[in-house]
C-alpha positions as CSV (number, residue, x, y, z in Angstrom):
1,M,255.1,29.5,171.1
2,T,255.2,26.1,172.6
3,S,256.0,23.3,170.5
4,P,253.1,20.5,170.0
5,R,252.9,18.0,173.0
6,K,254.7,14.6,171.7
7,L,252.1,11.7,171.8
8,S,252.6,8.7,174.2
9,P,253.1,5.4,172.3
10,Q,249.4,4.6,173.6
11,E,248.1,7.7,172.0
12,E,250.1,7.0,168.8
13,A,248.9,3.3,168.5
14,R,245.2,4.6,169.1
15,L,245.5,7.3,166.4
16,A,247.1,4.7,164.0
17,Q,243.9,2.6,165.0
18,V,241.6,5.5,164.2
19,R,243.3,6.4,160.7
20,Q,242.9,2.4,159.9
21,Q,239.6,2.2,160.6
22,F,238.7,5.5,158.4
23,Q,240.5,3.9,155.6
24,Q,238.9,0.8,156.0
25,R,235.3,2.5,156.1
26,K,236.1,4.5,153.2
27,A,237.5,1.4,150.8
28,I,234.1,-0.5,151.9
29,S,232.1,2.6,151.0
30,D,233.7,2.7,147.8
31,Q,233.4,-1.0,146.8
32,L,229.6,-0.7,147.8
33,G,228.9,2.7,146.0
34,R,227.7,1.2,142.8
35,I,224.7,-1.1,144.8
36,K,221.4,0.5,144.7
37,N,219.9,-1.3,147.5
38,R,221.4,-3.5,150.3
39,I,218.9,-5.7,152.1
40,G,219.6,-7.9,154.7
41,V,217.7,-11.3,155.5
42,Y,218.1,-12.0,159.2
43,S,216.5,-14.2,161.8
44,G,217.1,-14.4,165.5
45,K,218.2,-18.2,165.3
46,G,219.2,-20.9,162.8
47,G,217.2,-23.2,161.2
48,V,214.3,-21.2,160.3
49,G,215.5,-21.1,156.6
50,K,217.1,-17.6,156.4
51,T,219.2,-19.0,153.4
52,T,216.5,-20.7,151.7
53,V,214.7,-17.2,152.0
54,A,217.6,-15.1,150.9
55,V,218.7,-17.3,148.0
56,N,215.1,-17.7,146.7
57,L,214.5,-14.2,146.9
58,A,217.8,-12.9,145.1
59,V,217.1,-15.6,142.3
60,M,213.3,-14.2,142.1
61,L,214.8,-10.6,141.6
62,A,217.2,-11.7,139.0
63,Q,214.5,-13.5,137.3
64,E,212.5,-10.2,137.1
65,G,215.4,-8.5,135.6
66,A,217.1,-7.1,138.4
67,N,221.2,-7.2,138.7
68,V,221.6,-9.0,142.0
69,A,224.3,-10.4,144.1
70,I,224.0,-12.5,147.3
71,F,226.9,-12.0,150.2
72,D,227.1,-15.0,152.6
73,C,227.7,-13.2,155.8
74,D,227.6,-16.0,157.9
75,I,231.4,-16.8,158.2
76,D,231.2,-20.0,160.4
77,C,228.5,-21.8,158.8
78,P,227.9,-20.5,155.1
79,N,225.2,-22.2,153.1
80,V,224.5,-20.2,150.3
81,T,226.7,-22.0,147.7
82,R,225.1,-25.2,148.8
83,V,221.8,-23.9,148.0
84,L,222.8,-22.4,144.8
85,R,224.9,-25.4,143.7
86,I,227.8,-23.4,143.0
87,S,231.1,-24.8,142.9
88,E,233.3,-22.1,140.9
89,G,234.8,-19.5,143.2
90,P,235.5,-16.0,142.5
91,K,238.5,-14.9,140.4
92,Q,241.0,-12.7,141.4
93,D,242.9,-9.9,139.4
94,D,246.4,-8.6,139.8
95,E,245.4,-6.0,142.2
96,G,244.2,-9.0,144.3
97,R,240.3,-8.1,144.1
98,F,237.7,-10.9,143.8
99,H,235.3,-11.0,140.9
100,P,232.3,-13.4,141.9
101,S,231.1,-16.0,139.9
102,S,227.5,-16.2,139.4
103,R,224.6,-18.7,139.0
104,F,221.1,-18.4,138.1
105,G,221.7,-14.8,137.3
106,V,223.0,-14.1,141.1
107,K,226.6,-13.1,141.8
108,V,227.7,-14.8,144.8
109,M,230.3,-14.3,147.6
110,S,230.7,-16.7,150.5
111,M,233.3,-17.9,153.2
112,S,232.7,-21.6,151.7
113,F,234.8,-20.8,148.4
114,F,237.9,-20.6,150.7
115,Q,237.1,-23.9,152.6
116,E,239.4,-27.0,152.1
117,K,236.5,-29.1,153.1
118,E,232.6,-28.2,153.1
119,D,231.9,-29.8,156.4
120,E,235.2,-28.1,158.2
121,A,234.5,-26.3,161.4
122,I,235.4,-22.6,161.2
123,I,236.3,-22.0,164.8
124,W,236.9,-18.0,164.9
125,R,236.4,-15.6,167.6
126,G,234.6,-12.3,167.1
127,P,237.6,-10.2,165.9
128,M,238.7,-12.7,163.2
129,I,234.9,-12.8,161.9
130,H,235.1,-9.0,161.8
131,N,238.2,-9.2,160.0
132,A,236.8,-11.5,157.4
133,I,233.6,-9.8,156.7
134,N,235.6,-6.3,156.3
135,Q,238.3,-8.1,153.6
136,F,235.2,-9.6,151.7
137,L,233.7,-5.9,151.5
138,Q,236.9,-4.3,150.5
139,M,238.2,-6.7,148.0
140,T,235.2,-7.8,146.1
141,E,234.1,-6.2,142.9
142,W,230.3,-6.4,142.9
143,G,230.1,-4.1,139.6
144,D,226.6,-2.2,139.3
145,L,223.9,-3.9,141.2
146,D,220.2,-3.3,141.7
147,Y,220.0,-5.5,144.9
148,M,222.7,-6.8,147.4
149,I,220.9,-9.5,149.4
150,A,223.2,-10.2,152.5
151,D,222.2,-13.7,154.4
152,L,223.2,-12.7,158.0
153,P,224.3,-15.0,160.6
154,P,221.7,-15.3,163.2
155,G,221.6,-14.2,166.9
156,T,222.0,-10.9,168.3
157,S,225.6,-10.8,168.9
158,D,229.0,-9.8,167.3
159,A,228.6,-11.2,164.0
160,P,225.5,-10.0,162.8
161,L,226.4,-6.6,164.9
162,T,229.5,-6.6,162.5
163,V,227.4,-6.7,159.6
164,M,224.7,-3.9,160.8
165,Q,227.6,-1.7,161.6
166,T,229.7,-2.2,158.2
167,L,227.3,-2.8,155.4
168,N,225.0,0.0,156.1
169,L,222.1,-1.9,155.2
170,D,218.8,0.1,153.7
171,G,216.5,-2.7,155.4
172,F,216.2,-6.3,156.9
173,V,213.6,-9.0,155.9
174,V,213.1,-11.1,159.0
175,V,212.5,-14.6,158.6
176,S,210.3,-16.6,161.5
177,T,208.5,-20.1,161.2
178,P,204.9,-20.8,162.6
179,Q,206.1,-21.8,166.0
180,E,205.9,-19.4,168.8
181,L,209.4,-19.6,170.1
182,S,210.5,-18.8,166.7
183,A,208.3,-15.8,166.5
184,L,209.7,-14.6,170.0
185,D,213.3,-15.0,168.5
186,A,212.3,-13.0,165.5
187,K,211.1,-10.1,167.9
188,R,214.4,-10.4,169.6
189,S,216.1,-9.7,166.3
190,I,213.7,-6.9,165.2
191,N,214.5,-5.2,168.6
192,M,218.3,-5.4,167.8
193,I,217.5,-3.9,164.5
194,K,215.6,-1.1,165.8
195,K,218.2,-0.3,168.7
196,M,220.7,-0.1,165.7
197,N,218.3,2.8,164.3
198,L,217.9,0.6,160.8
199,N,214.9,-0.2,159.1
200,V,212.7,-3.3,159.0
201,L,211.3,-4.1,155.7
202,G,208.9,-6.7,156.8
203,I,208.7,-10.5,158.2
204,V,208.2,-13.5,156.2
205,E,206.5,-16.7,157.4
206,N,208.9,-19.8,156.2
207,M,207.7,-23.4,156.6
208,S,204.1,-22.2,156.7
209,G,201.2,-24.6,156.9
210,G,201.0,-28.6,157.6
211,I,202.2,-29.8,160.6
212,F,204.1,-26.3,161.8
213,G,200.7,-24.6,161.5
214,K,200.5,-21.0,160.2
215,G,200.2,-17.3,161.4
216,A,202.6,-16.5,163.9
217,A,204.8,-14.4,162.0
218,E,201.6,-12.5,160.5
219,D,200.6,-12.1,164.3
220,L,203.8,-10.7,165.1
221,A,203.8,-8.2,162.2
222,D,200.3,-6.9,163.1
223,E,201.6,-6.5,167.1
224,L,204.9,-4.7,165.8
225,D,202.8,-2.6,163.0
226,L,205.4,-4.2,160.7
227,P,204.8,-5.2,156.9
228,F,203.9,-9.1,156.6
229,L,205.7,-9.6,153.4
230,G,204.1,-13.1,153.0
231,N,204.0,-17.0,153.6
232,V,206.5,-19.6,152.1
233,S,204.8,-22.9,152.4
234,L,206.1,-26.4,153.0
235,R,206.6,-27.9,149.6
236,E,208.7,-30.8,148.4
237,E,210.1,-28.8,145.6
238,F,212.5,-27.6,148.2
239,L,214.2,-30.7,148.5
240,N,215.5,-30.4,145.1
241,S,219.1,-30.4,145.2
242,K,219.8,-29.1,141.6
243,Q,218.1,-25.6,141.7
244,P,216.5,-23.1,143.8
245,A,212.7,-23.9,144.3
246,V,211.7,-20.5,142.7
247,L,213.0,-22.2,139.3
248,E,211.4,-25.4,140.0
249,S,207.6,-24.7,141.2
250,D,205.2,-22.1,140.0
251,A,203.7,-21.8,143.2
252,V,206.9,-21.1,145.1
253,A,207.7,-18.7,142.4
254,D,204.3,-16.9,143.1
255,E,205.3,-16.7,146.6
256,F,208.4,-15.1,146.2
257,S,207.1,-12.8,143.7
258,H,204.8,-11.3,146.3
259,I,207.8,-11.5,148.9
260,A,209.8,-9.4,146.3
261,A,207.2,-7.1,145.2
262,G,206.8,-6.0,149.2
263,V,210.5,-5.6,149.4
264,R,210.2,-3.3,146.5
265,R,207.6,-1.5,147.7
266,E,209.0,-0.8,151.2
267,I,212.4,0.0,149.6
268,S,210.4,2.4,147.7
269,A,208.7,4.0,150.5
270,L,211.8,4.5,152.5
271,T,213.6,6.6,149.5
């Protein structure tokens, strides 16, 4: 009987890496096991109001009685804490796990809690961003949640790819503005979601009406046979720096209530 072949140093290193990745995935799965629905808010480019939509959707779901958290996955340009006006970071227990603080009924985890200065530039390559996202997911005690809203980084490259592969999201809300170029970038992001064999819950048109026009996102939804979740109109209430606009305006609350209802409907259809 021949003895087993001894592995080369390269094979040993590769096997150790596979074991580490497995343990990492299991740890993340265990941490996220008490979250019923994981929803990504995503766009093909920055500046379309993705974070505004993510935060106001999360707050609206919380106002309607759900247990909600928002995970700011945009590591290099995190903005969720600024929109929520939350400064108190997570508490860390004896085992090193983070327990998120909350505001307006929404638990929050963001890279911005760990920056010395808010305007500090985080200049990281893809592997560092990947590791940061994985560490947040492994070390955060989310508790029992009805919804986790993940505010994704824009684009179709490494950072959103990491989130898609790691978080096992149930579906995506894609954000566009009424301009033709924004709709084109939204279409690119939808194509990425489909290539990853994940679900698009629907499209939201942000900054709708006024000088920006209206309708490009709804036309895109019709073209791709996807649900159109609703418009978020240009309103001065979004200039308020004290609280999310859904708490400031009945009209904004109505728009996001409609969007939240569409998200629940599409999630229910998937399950």
